[in-house]
Phi, psi and omega in degrees: 000132177250158179231148178204155170257125187236160178276150174304139180093349181270344181235146184234146173284118186298336185286329181229005181057025177271143177296137177284130184255123177293153180287320177222149180073199182238006180229158175209167182266154176223147169242123185221154186096106189321125179164201185226142170227152186240160173238128184251120180250012184295329177295340178266358186084012181096167178235161181241001176203144180216140177210163177175171178252136185223149175211145177284137173241353179219164184289155173108173182289151176226150181207159171232121179245137184251140184232145177269189185298327179270018183063019177279144179289129177262350179152163182224137169249122183223154176226116181302328181255010180098161180287151177089162184281351177100008181242016179097346176277155183264153178260133178276128177241130179220133183225136169237154183215141173282338177261137181299128175274117181271329180202166174215153178241130176253121186236143176158181181281302178217115185237126174265141180219155181209151174050051176290140181214158176212164174227140176265001179266145173292135184256006182298150180252167177293133181299139178260129181299145176290141182308322179298325178294320178295320178298314179298320178297313179298315179297322178296318178293321177296315179298318178296318178296321179293320181290324177290318178296323179293327180289327182290326182287333185281000000 
């Protein structure tokens, strides 16, 4: 697998012969020559989020597979006909994980990518109570208030 930074207009989406358009700037990265290349985040202690824009530049399936500390697969995003809609525009891929992603493998024949990003922070949010739980809480408080109020009158 070879890598290069190329100018807009120099690479084409094979499905529609449209020039691949970078999301920002005038250059983007490519991986070419059927194969796989990886990104290793173990030196950072892993990452909890990854995103980027991708487009097929060659025929065939493409995928991104994410791995944890024990090299176990945490999940795969794949497209049988390649990333992107086939007209030169790129497809946005974004993944978050509760388990640290130690590495990922990008596989395919020719893949264009732009604006790759990652985060080493956990992106989880505070759990939101289920509406039924809130109803039970309110009913419990009303019942508690009624029982305390009933004791004062006696």
